[in-house]
C-alpha positions in Angstrom: -2.3 -34.0 -0.7 -5.9 -32.9 -1.9 -4.9 -29.3 -1.5 -1.8 -29.6 -3.7 -3.8 -31.6 -6.3 -6.5 -28.9 -6.4 -3.7 -26.3 -6.8 -2.1 -28.3 -9.7 -5.6 -28.6 -11.3 -6.3 -24.7 -10.9 -2.7 -23.9 -12.4 -2.2 -21.4 -9.6 1.3 -21.1 -8.1 2.1 -23.8 -5.5 1.6 -22.5 -1.9 1.3 -24.2 1.4 -2.0 -24.5 3.2 -0.7 -22.4 6.0 0.1 -19.5 3.4 -3.5 -19.7 2.5 -4.6 -19.1 6.2 -2.0 -16.3 6.5 -3.4 -14.7 3.4 -7.0 -15.1 4.4 -6.3 -13.5 7.9 -4.4 -10.5 6.2 -7.1 -9.7 3.9 -9.6 -9.7 6.7 -7.4 -7.5 8.9 -6.9 -5.2 5.8 -10.8 -5.1 5.2 -11.3 -3.7 8.7 -12.8 -6.8 10.3 -12.1 -6.3 13.9 -9.0 -8.2 15.2 -11.0 -10.0 17.8 -13.2 -11.6 15.1 -10.1 -12.4 13.0 -8.3 -14.0 16.1 -11.5 -16.2 16.7 -11.5 -17.4 13.1 -7.9 -18.3 13.4 -8.4 -20.1 16.7 -6.2 -17.7 18.6 -7.4 -17.4 22.2 -5.5 -14.0 22.7 -6.3 -11.3 20.0 -2.9 -9.8 21.0 -1.1 -12.9 19.3 -3.0 -12.1 16.2 -2.1 -8.3 16.4 1.8 -9.4 16.8 1.6 -11.7 13.8 -0.5 -9.3 11.5 1.0 -6.0 12.5 2.1 -5.1 9.0 -1.4 -5.0 7.9 -2.6 -3.4 10.9 0.0 -0.7 10.5 -0.9 0.1 7.0 -4.6 0.6 8.2 -3.3 3.0 10.9 -1.4 5.0 8.2 -4.6 5.1 6.2 -6.6 6.5 9.0 -3.9 9.0 9.9 -4.2 10.3 6.3 -7.9 10.3 6.5 -7.7 12.5 9.6 -5.2 14.9 8.0 -7.6 15.5 5.1 -10.6 16.0 7.2 -8.5 18.6 9.3 -7.4 20.3 6.2 -11.2 20.5 4.9 -12.3 21.9 8.3 -9.5 24.5 8.2 -10.7 25.6 4.7 -14.2 26.0 6.0 -13.2 28.1 8.9 -11.5 30.5 6.7 
C-alpha cells in the first residue's frame, strides 16, 4: 500500500513492486554486473535461474561483445596491411 501511495505522489506510471525488482535486475545485467552478483541480490541460490529469466538482456550484451570483437578484428586487419 505504501509503495502504491508513493507512486501516486511521484506522479509516475503505476507498476507492481515486482516490476521494479525486474527492472532493477535487468539494469544491473545490462551494466555488466556479474550474473552471480545479480543472482545474490535477487535471492536466487542458483545463477542459472537468473540467466534464464534475464536472457533477453544477457543476449543483448553478447551481441554487443560480438560487434566489438568484429570491430577489433577489422582494425587489426587494417594495421597488418
